[in-house]
PQR file of N, CA, C, O and H, with PARSE charges and radii, in Angstrom:
ATOM      1  N   UNK A   1      10.247  14.695  -5.999 -0.4000 1.5000
ATOM      2  CA  UNK A   1      10.243  13.401  -6.650 -0.0000 2.0000
ATOM      3  C   UNK A   1       9.856  13.607  -8.120  0.5500 1.7000
ATOM      4  O   UNK A   1       8.949  14.379  -8.433 -0.5500 1.4000
ATOM      5  N   UNK A   2      10.533  12.931  -8.976 -0.4000 1.5000
ATOM      6  CA  UNK A   2      10.239  13.047 -10.399 -0.0000 2.0000
ATOM      7  C   UNK A   2       8.911  12.368 -10.713  0.5500 1.7000
ATOM      8  O   UNK A   2       8.456  11.488  -9.984 -0.5500 1.4000
ATOM      9  H   UNK A   2      11.269  12.304  -8.722  0.4000 1.0000
ATOM     10  N   UNK A   3       8.314  12.789 -11.793 -0.4000 1.5000
ATOM     11  CA  UNK A   3       6.986  12.273 -12.126 -0.0000 2.0000
ATOM     12  C   UNK A   3       7.018  10.788 -12.462  0.5500 1.7000
ATOM     13  O   UNK A   3       6.062  10.077 -12.155 -0.5500 1.4000
ATOM     14  H   UNK A   3       8.684  13.504 -12.386  0.4000 1.0000
ATOM     15  N   UNK A   4       8.090  10.298 -13.084 -0.4000 1.5000
ATOM     16  CA  UNK A   4       8.157   8.869 -13.403 -0.0000 2.0000
ATOM     17  C   UNK A   4       8.295   8.040 -12.122  0.5500 1.7000
ATOM     18  O   UNK A   4       7.718   6.958 -12.017 -0.5500 1.4000
ATOM     19  H   UNK A   4       8.867  10.876 -13.334  0.4000 1.0000
ATOM     20  N   UNK A   5       9.055   8.546 -11.156 -0.4000 1.5000
ATOM     21  CA  UNK A   5       9.181   7.852  -9.874 -0.0000 2.0000
ATOM     22  C   UNK A   5       7.848   7.856  -9.132  0.5500 1.7000
ATOM     23  O   UNK A   5       7.475   6.868  -8.500 -0.5500 1.4000
ATOM     24  H   UNK A   5       9.524   9.425 -11.241  0.4000 1.0000
ATOM     25  N   UNK A   6       7.146   8.960  -9.216 -0.4000 1.5000
ATOM     26  CA  UNK A   6       5.832   9.061  -8.570 -0.0000 2.0000
ATOM     27  C   UNK A   6       4.848   8.081  -9.206  0.5500 1.7000
ATOM     28  O   UNK A   6       4.084   7.419  -8.504 -0.5500 1.4000
ATOM     29  H   UNK A   6       7.448   9.763  -9.730  0.4000 1.0000
ATOM     30  N   UNK A   7       4.867   7.992 -10.523 -0.4000 1.5000
ATOM     31  CA  UNK A   7       3.970   7.086 -11.229 -0.0000 2.0000
ATOM     32  C   UNK A   7       4.284   5.631 -10.922  0.5500 1.7000
ATOM     33  O   UNK A   7       3.371   4.847 -10.666 -0.5500 1.4000
ATOM     34  H   UNK A   7       5.487   8.530 -11.094  0.4000 1.0000
ATOM     35  N   UNK A   8       5.557   5.255 -10.944 -0.4000 1.5000
ATOM     36  CA  UNK A   8       5.902   3.861 -10.669 -0.0000 2.0000
ATOM     37  C   UNK A   8       5.611   3.494  -9.216  0.5500 1.7000
ATOM     38  O   UNK A   8       5.229   2.360  -8.927 -0.5500 1.4000
ATOM     39  H   UNK A   8       6.300   5.892 -11.152  0.4000 1.0000
ATOM     40  N   UNK A   9       5.789   4.440  -8.306 -0.4000 1.5000
ATOM     41  CA  UNK A   9       5.430   4.192  -6.915 -0.0000 2.0000
ATOM     42  C   UNK A   9       3.940   3.985  -6.740  0.5500 1.7000
ATOM     43  O   UNK A   9       3.514   3.096  -6.003 -0.5500 1.4000
ATOM     44  H   UNK A   9       6.100   5.361  -8.540  0.4000 1.0000
ATOM     45  N   UNK A  10       3.151   4.799  -7.412 -0.4000 1.5000
ATOM     46  CA  UNK A  10       1.700   4.655  -7.358 -0.0000 2.0000
ATOM     47  C   UNK A  10       1.252   3.349  -8.009  0.5500 1.7000
ATOM     48  O   UNK A  10       0.340   2.688  -7.512 -0.5500 1.4000
ATOM     49  H   UNK A  10       3.497   5.521  -8.011  0.4000 1.0000
ATOM     50  N   UNK A  11       1.885   2.979  -9.108 -0.4000 1.5000
ATOM     51  CA  UNK A  11       1.568   1.714  -9.769 -0.0000 2.0000
ATOM     52  C   UNK A  11       1.867   0.529  -8.851  0.5500 1.7000
ATOM     53  O   UNK A  11       1.067  -0.402  -8.760 -0.5500 1.4000
ATOM     54  H   UNK A  11       2.626   3.516  -9.511  0.4000 1.0000
ATOM     55  N   UNK A  12       3.000   0.559  -8.180 -0.4000 1.5000
ATOM     56  CA  UNK A  12       3.332  -0.499  -7.236 -0.0000 2.0000
ATOM     57  C   UNK A  12       2.359  -0.559  -6.078  0.5500 1.7000
ATOM     58  O   UNK A  12       1.996  -1.642  -5.618 -0.5500 1.4000
ATOM     59  H   UNK A  12       3.650   1.315  -8.254  0.4000 1.0000
ATOM     60  N   UNK A  13       1.940   0.592  -5.608 -0.4000 1.5000
ATOM     61  CA  UNK A  13       0.978   0.653  -4.506 -0.0000 2.0000
ATOM     62  C   UNK A  13      -0.372   0.083  -4.925  0.5500 1.7000
ATOM     63  O   UNK A  13      -0.999  -0.656  -4.166 -0.5500 1.4000
ATOM     64  H   UNK A  13       2.235   1.472  -5.981  0.4000 1.0000
ATOM     65  N   UNK A  14      -0.815   0.420  -6.116 -0.4000 1.5000
ATOM     66  CA  UNK A  14      -2.090  -0.097  -6.628 -0.0000 2.0000
ATOM     67  C   UNK A  14      -2.013  -1.608  -6.831  0.5500 1.7000
ATOM     68  O   UNK A  14      -2.961  -2.325  -6.509 -0.5500 1.4000
ATOM     69  H   UNK A  14      -0.306   1.020  -6.733  0.4000 1.0000
ATOM     70  N   UNK A  15      -0.895  -2.095  -7.363 -0.4000 1.5000
ATOM     71  CA  UNK A  15      -0.746  -3.532  -7.567 -0.0000 2.0000
ATOM     72  C   UNK A  15      -0.709  -4.287  -6.243  0.5500 1.7000
ATOM     73  O   UNK A  15      -1.275  -5.375  -6.137 -0.5500 1.4000
ATOM     74  H   UNK A  15      -0.125  -1.512  -7.626  0.4000 1.0000
ATOM     75  N   UNK A  16      -0.056  -3.728  -5.243 -0.4000 1.5000
ATOM     76  CA  UNK A  16      -0.028  -4.380  -3.939 -0.0000 2.0000
ATOM     77  C   UNK A  16      -1.414  -4.395  -3.306  0.5500 1.7000
ATOM     78  O   UNK A  16      -1.818  -5.395  -2.712 -0.5500 1.4000
ATOM     79  H   UNK A  16       0.404  -2.844  -5.330  0.4000 1.0000
ATOM     80  N   UNK A  17      -2.141  -3.293  -3.433 -0.4000 1.5000
ATOM     81  CA  UNK A  17      -3.504  -3.241  -2.899 -0.0000 2.0000
ATOM     82  C   UNK A  17      -4.399  -4.241  -3.625  0.5500 1.7000
ATOM     83  O   UNK A  17      -5.230  -4.896  -2.995 -0.5500 1.4000
ATOM     84  H   UNK A  17      -1.813  -2.481  -3.915  0.4000 1.0000
ATOM     85  N   UNK A  18      -4.240  -4.365  -4.935 -0.4000 1.5000
ATOM     86  CA  UNK A  18      -5.034  -5.326  -5.699 -0.0000 2.0000
ATOM     87  C   UNK A  18      -4.696  -6.755  -5.299  0.5500 1.7000
ATOM     88  O   UNK A  18      -5.570  -7.622  -5.316 -0.5500 1.4000
ATOM     89  H   UNK A  18      -3.565  -3.832  -5.447  0.4000 1.0000
ATOM     90  N   UNK A  19      -3.455  -7.012  -4.942 -0.4000 1.5000
ATOM     91  CA  UNK A  19      -3.053  -8.346  -4.502 -0.0000 2.0000
ATOM     92  C   UNK A  19      -3.611  -8.661  -3.118  0.5500 1.7000
ATOM     93  O   UNK A  19      -4.055  -9.784  -2.876 -0.5500 1.4000
ATOM     94  H   UNK A  19      -2.745  -6.308  -4.929  0.4000 1.0000
ATOM     95  N   UNK A  20      -3.597  -7.693  -2.212 -0.4000 1.5000
ATOM     96  CA  UNK A  20      -4.029  -7.946  -0.837 -0.0000 2.0000
ATOM     97  C   UNK A  20      -5.535  -7.841  -0.633  0.5500 1.7000
ATOM     98  O   UNK A  20      -6.063  -8.408   0.323 -0.5500 1.4000
ATOM     99  H   UNK A  20      -3.237  -6.781  -2.408  0.4000 1.0000
ATOM    100  N   UNK A  21      -6.231  -7.136  -1.500 -0.4000 1.5000
ATOM    101  CA  UNK A  21      -7.655  -6.895  -1.312 -0.0000 2.0000
ATOM    102  C   UNK A  21      -8.499  -8.174  -1.196  0.5500 1.7000
ATOM    103  O   UNK A  21      -9.357  -8.228  -0.314 -0.5500 1.4000
ATOM    104  H   UNK A  21      -5.802  -6.675  -2.277  0.4000 1.0000
ATOM    105  N   UNK A  22      -8.308  -9.202  -2.031 -0.4000 1.5000
ATOM    106  CA  UNK A  22      -9.111 -10.418  -1.836 -0.0000 2.0000
ATOM    107  C   UNK A  22      -8.880 -11.075  -0.473  0.5500 1.7000
ATOM    108  O   UNK A  22      -9.819 -11.592   0.133 -0.5500 1.4000
ATOM    109  H   UNK A  22      -7.611  -9.158  -2.747  0.4000 1.0000
ATOM    110  N   UNK A  23      -7.653 -11.058   0.004 -0.4000 1.5000
ATOM    111  CA  UNK A  23      -7.367 -11.629   1.321 -0.0000 2.0000
ATOM    112  C   UNK A  23      -8.033 -10.815   2.425  0.5500 1.7000
ATOM    113  O   UNK A  23      -8.579 -11.376   3.375 -0.5500 1.4000
ATOM    114  H   UNK A  23      -6.890 -10.638  -0.488  0.4000 1.0000
ATOM    115  N   UNK A  24      -7.986  -9.503   2.297 -0.4000 1.5000
ATOM    116  CA  UNK A  24      -8.578  -8.632   3.307 -0.0000 2.0000
ATOM    117  C   UNK A  24     -10.093  -8.825   3.362  0.5500 1.7000
ATOM    118  O   UNK A  24     -10.680  -8.829   4.444 -0.5500 1.4000
ATOM    119  H   UNK A  24      -7.543  -9.047   1.525  0.4000 1.0000
ATOM    120  N   UNK A  25     -10.719  -8.983   2.208 -0.4000 1.5000
ATOM    121  CA  UNK A  25     -12.170  -9.106   2.163 -0.0000 2.0000
ATOM    122  C   UNK A  25     -12.674 -10.502   2.526  0.5500 1.7000
ATOM    123  O   UNK A  25     -13.786 -10.630   3.039 -0.5500 1.4000
ATOM    124  H   UNK A  25     -10.242  -8.979   1.329  0.4000 1.0000
ATOM    125  N   UNK A  26     -11.896 -11.541   2.278 -0.4000 1.5000
ATOM    126  CA  UNK A  26     -12.386 -12.907   2.435 -0.0000 2.0000
ATOM    127  C   UNK A  26     -11.940 -13.611   3.714  0.5500 1.7000
ATOM    128  O   UNK A  26     -12.566 -14.590   4.120 -0.5500 1.4000
ATOM    129  H   UNK A  26     -10.992 -11.437   1.862  0.4000 1.0000
ATOM    130  N   UNK A  27     -10.875 -13.136   4.357 -0.4000 1.5000
ATOM    131  CA  UNK A  27     -10.382 -13.846   5.539 -0.0000 2.0000
ATOM    132  C   UNK A  27     -11.328 -13.674   6.724  0.5500 1.7000
ATOM    133  O   UNK A  27     -11.739 -12.556   7.034 -0.5500 1.4000
ATOM    134  H   UNK A  27     -10.367 -12.341   4.027  0.4000 1.0000
ATOM    135  N   UNK A  28     -11.668 -14.765   7.379 -0.4000 1.5000
ATOM    136  CA  UNK A  28     -12.564 -14.646   8.535 -0.0000 2.0000
ATOM    137  C   UNK A  28     -11.842 -14.208   9.813  0.5500 1.7000
ATOM    138  O   UNK A  28     -12.484 -13.716  10.741 -0.5500 1.4000
ATOM    139  H   UNK A  28     -11.333 -15.673   7.128  0.4000 1.0000
ATOM    140  N   UNK A  29     -10.525 -14.377   9.872 -0.4000 1.5000
ATOM    141  CA  UNK A  29      -9.791 -14.016  11.079 -0.0000 2.0000
ATOM    142  C   UNK A  29      -9.495 -12.519  11.084  0.5500 1.7000
ATOM    143  O   UNK A  29      -8.885 -11.988  10.156 -0.5500 1.4000
ATOM    144  H   UNK A  29     -10.003 -14.776   9.118  0.4000 1.0000
ATOM    145  N   UNK A  30      -9.935 -11.855  12.142 -0.4000 1.5000
ATOM    146  CA  UNK A  30      -9.759 -10.406  12.228 -0.0000 2.0000
ATOM    147  C   UNK A  30      -8.294 -10.028  12.447  0.5500 1.7000
ATOM    148  O   UNK A  30      -7.849  -8.991  11.955 -0.5500 1.4000
ATOM    149  H   UNK A  30     -10.430 -12.286  12.896  0.4000 1.0000
ATOM    150  N   UNK A  31      -7.539 -10.850  13.176 -0.4000 1.5000
ATOM    151  CA  UNK A  31      -6.151 -10.483  13.466 -0.0000 2.0000
ATOM    152  C   UNK A  31      -5.290 -10.458  12.203  0.5500 1.7000
ATOM    153  O   UNK A  31      -4.467  -9.557  12.039 -0.5500 1.4000
ATOM    154  H   UNK A  31      -7.900 -11.692  13.576  0.4000 1.0000
ATOM    155  N   UNK A  32      -5.466 -11.423  11.320 -0.4000 1.5000
ATOM    156  CA  UNK A  32      -4.689 -11.437  10.076 -0.0000 2.0000
ATOM    157  C   UNK A  32      -5.132 -10.290   9.170  0.5500 1.7000
ATOM    158  O   UNK A  32      -4.308  -9.674   8.494 -0.5500 1.4000
ATOM    159  H   UNK A  32      -6.134 -12.155  11.453  0.4000 1.0000
ATOM    160  N   UNK A  33      -6.417 -10.010   9.159 -0.4000 1.5000
ATOM    161  CA  UNK A  33      -6.924  -8.896   8.360 -0.0000 2.0000
ATOM    162  C   UNK A  33      -6.335  -7.576   8.830  0.5500 1.7000
ATOM    163  O   UNK A  33      -5.974  -6.731   8.012 -0.5500 1.4000
ATOM    164  H   UNK A  33      -7.086 -10.511   9.708  0.4000 1.0000
ATOM    165  N   UNK A  34      -6.236  -7.393  10.145 -0.4000 1.5000
ATOM    166  CA  UNK A  34      -5.646  -6.161  10.674 -0.0000 2.0000
ATOM    167  C   UNK A  34      -4.163  -6.047  10.324  0.5500 1.7000
ATOM    168  O   UNK A  34      -3.668  -4.950  10.067 -0.5500 1.4000
ATOM    169  H   UNK A  34      -6.530  -8.080  10.810  0.4000 1.0000
ATOM    170  N   UNK A  35      -3.460  -7.171  10.314 -0.4000 1.5000
ATOM    171  CA  UNK A  35      -2.046  -7.154   9.934 -0.0000 2.0000
ATOM    172  C   UNK A  35      -1.899  -6.754   8.472  0.5500 1.7000
ATOM    173  O   UNK A  35      -1.030  -5.951   8.134 -0.5500 1.4000
ATOM    174  H   UNK A  35      -3.863  -8.062  10.522  0.4000 1.0000
ATOM    175  N   UNK A  36      -2.744  -7.309   7.599 -0.4000 1.5000
ATOM    176  CA  UNK A  36      -2.695  -6.952   6.183 -0.0000 2.0000
ATOM    177  C   UNK A  36      -3.049  -5.480   5.967  0.5500 1.7000
ATOM    178  O   UNK A  36      -2.406  -4.792   5.174 -0.5500 1.4000
ATOM    179  H   UNK A  36      -3.450  -7.962   7.873  0.4000 1.0000
ATOM    180  N   UNK A  37      -4.066  -5.004   6.670 -0.4000 1.5000
ATOM    181  CA  UNK A  37      -4.436  -3.593   6.560 -0.0000 2.0000
ATOM    182  C   UNK A  37      -3.330  -2.690   7.091  0.5500 1.7000
ATOM    183  O   UNK A  37      -3.089  -1.616   6.541 -0.5500 1.4000
ATOM    184  H   UNK A  37      -4.589  -5.562   7.314  0.4000 1.0000
ATOM    185  N   UNK A  38      -2.659  -3.115   8.150 -0.4000 1.5000
ATOM    186  CA  UNK A  38      -1.540  -2.341   8.678 -0.0000 2.0000
ATOM    187  C   UNK A  38      -0.396  -2.245   7.684  0.5500 1.7000
ATOM    188  O   UNK A  38       0.193  -1.179   7.511 -0.5500 1.4000
ATOM    189  H   UNK A  38      -2.855  -3.988   8.597  0.4000 1.0000
ATOM    190  N   UNK A  39      -0.081  -3.352   7.032 -0.4000 1.5000
ATOM    191  CA  UNK A  39       0.969  -3.339   6.012 -0.0000 2.0000
ATOM    192  C   UNK A  39       0.616  -2.456   4.835  0.5500 1.7000
ATOM    193  O   UNK A  39       1.467  -1.736   4.313 -0.5500 1.4000
ATOM    194  H   UNK A  39      -0.560  -4.219   7.173  0.4000 1.0000
ATOM    195  N   UNK A  40      -0.625  -2.510   4.420 -0.4000 1.5000
ATOM    196  CA  UNK A  40      -1.074  -1.652   3.323 -0.0000 2.0000
ATOM    197  C   UNK A  40      -1.062  -0.188   3.747  0.5500 1.7000
ATOM    198  O   UNK A  40      -0.672   0.685   2.972 -0.5500 1.4000
ATOM    199  H   UNK A  40      -1.317  -3.095   4.844  0.4000 1.0000
ATOM    200  N   UNK A  41      -1.487   0.075   4.973 -0.4000 1.5000
ATOM    201  CA  UNK A  41      -1.475   1.449   5.479 -0.0000 2.0000
ATOM    202  C   UNK A  41      -0.065   2.010   5.581  0.5500 1.7000
ATOM    203  O   UNK A  41       0.163   3.179   5.270 -0.5500 1.4000
ATOM    204  H   UNK A  41      -1.803  -0.635   5.603  0.4000 1.0000
ATOM    205  N   UNK A  42       0.882   1.183   6.016 -0.4000 1.5000
ATOM    206  CA  UNK A  42       2.273   1.646   6.103 -0.0000 2.0000
ATOM    207  C   UNK A  42       2.847   1.959   4.728  0.5500 1.7000
ATOM    208  O   UNK A  42       3.593   2.927   4.579 -0.5500 1.4000
ATOM    209  H   UNK A  42       0.696   0.233   6.269  0.4000 1.0000
ATOM    210  N   UNK A  43       2.515   1.162   3.728 -0.4000 1.5000
ATOM    211  CA  UNK A  43       3.035   1.465   2.401 -0.0000 2.0000
ATOM    212  C   UNK A  43       2.381   2.707   1.806  0.5500 1.7000
ATOM    213  O   UNK A  43       3.030   3.451   1.069 -0.5500 1.4000
ATOM    214  H   UNK A  43       1.909   0.375   3.848  0.4000 1.0000
ATOM    215  N   UNK A  44       1.111   2.942   2.113 -0.4000 1.5000
ATOM    216  CA  UNK A  44       0.464   4.179   1.665 -0.0000 2.0000
ATOM    217  C   UNK A  44       1.109   5.384   2.346  0.5500 1.7000
ATOM    218  O   UNK A  44       1.368   6.402   1.705 -0.5500 1.4000
ATOM    219  H   UNK A  44       0.584   2.338   2.712  0.4000 1.0000
ATOM    220  N   UNK A  45       1.364   5.264   3.643 -0.4000 1.5000
ATOM    221  CA  UNK A  45       2.035   6.340   4.384 -0.0000 2.0000
ATOM    222  C   UNK A  45       3.428   6.608   3.805  0.5500 1.7000
ATOM    223  O   UNK A  45       3.820   7.762   3.635 -0.5500 1.4000
ATOM    224  H   UNK A  45       1.154   4.437   4.164  0.4000 1.0000
ATOM    225  N   UNK A  46       4.163   5.552   3.506 -0.4000 1.5000
ATOM    226  CA  UNK A  46       5.500   5.711   2.945 -0.0000 2.0000
ATOM    227  C   UNK A  46       5.454   6.368   1.573  0.5500 1.7000
ATOM    228  O   UNK A  46       6.318   7.181   1.243 -0.5500 1.4000
ATOM    229  H   UNK A  46       3.845   4.614   3.643  0.4000 1.0000
ATOM    230  N   UNK A  47       4.459   6.023   0.779 -0.4000 1.5000
ATOM    231  CA  UNK A  47       4.333   6.626  -0.552 -0.0000 2.0000
ATOM    232  C   UNK A  47       4.138   8.138  -0.451  0.5500 1.7000
ATOM    233  O   UNK A  47       4.749   8.897  -1.203 -0.5500 1.4000
ATOM    234  H   UNK A  47       3.758   5.362   1.047  0.4000 1.0000
ATOM    235  N   UNK A  48       3.299   8.565   0.463 -0.4000 1.5000
ATOM    236  CA  UNK A  48       2.997   9.993   0.574 -0.0000 2.0000
ATOM    237  C   UNK A  48       4.071  10.777   1.315  0.5500 1.7000
ATOM    238  O   UNK A  48       4.182  11.987   1.116 -0.5500 1.4000
ATOM    239  H   UNK A  48       2.803   7.948   1.074  0.4000 1.0000
ATOM    240  N   UNK A  49       4.858  10.136   2.154 -0.4000 1.5000
ATOM    241  CA  UNK A  49       5.881  10.876   2.892 -0.0000 2.0000
ATOM    242  C   UNK A  49       7.270  10.789   2.263  0.5500 1.7000
ATOM    243  O   UNK A  49       8.135  11.592   2.612 -0.5500 1.4000
ATOM    244  H   UNK A  49       4.768   9.153   2.316  0.4000 1.0000
ATOM    245  N   UNK A  50       7.515   9.857   1.358 -0.4000 1.5000
ATOM    246  CA  UNK A  50       8.860   9.707   0.805 -0.0000 2.0000
ATOM    247  C   UNK A  50       9.141  10.680  -0.339  0.5500 1.7000
ATOM    248  O   UNK A  50      10.290  10.792  -0.766 -0.5500 1.4000
ATOM    249  H   UNK A  50       6.812   9.204   1.074  0.4000 1.0000
ATOM    250  N   UNK A  51       8.156  11.369  -0.836 -0.4000 1.5000
ATOM    251  CA  UNK A  51       8.354  12.243  -1.976 -0.0000 2.0000
ATOM    252  C   UNK A  51       8.751  13.661  -1.636  0.5500 1.7000
ATOM    253  O   UNK A  51       8.832  14.503  -2.531 -0.5500 1.4000
ATOM    254  H   UNK A  51       7.223  11.278  -0.489  0.4000 1.0000
ATOM    255  N   UNK A  52       9.001  13.954  -0.375 -0.4000 1.5000
ATOM    256  CA  UNK A  52       9.342  15.307   0.007 -0.0000 2.0000
ATOM    257  C   UNK A  52      10.780  15.636  -0.395  0.5500 1.7000
ATOM    258  O   UNK A  52      11.709  14.884  -0.103 -0.5500 1.4000
ATOM    259  H   UNK A  52       8.935  13.271   0.352  0.4000 1.0000
ATOM    260  N   UNK A  53      10.943  16.778  -1.070 -0.4000 1.5000
ATOM    261  CA  UNK A  53      12.297  17.217  -1.475 -0.0000 2.0000
ATOM    262  C   UNK A  53      12.976  17.912  -0.308  0.5500 1.7000
ATOM    263  O   UNK A  53      12.323  18.529   0.533 -0.5500 1.4000
ATOM    264  H   UNK A  53      10.188  17.390  -1.306  0.4000 1.0000
ATOM    265  N   UNK A  54      14.285  17.803  -0.272 -0.4000 1.5000
ATOM    266  CA  UNK A  54      15.065  18.454   0.798 -0.0000 2.0000
ATOM    267  C   UNK A  54      15.318  19.902   0.516  0.5500 1.7000
ATOM    268  O   UNK A  54      15.957  20.585   1.316 -0.5500 1.4000
ATOM    269  H   UNK A  54      14.815  17.302  -0.956  0.4000 1.0000
TER
END
């Protein structure tokens, strides 16, 4: 993966985490919090696994 693609992917990941973090910290319902954490975890996993060269 090129460095600019890596940087923009990381920037998008940080922005998404910054958007979801207040909801994750403030929501009283555990089920919605787990769904948000799962979505964030999947995007982190995708970021680290999509950069592998063939």
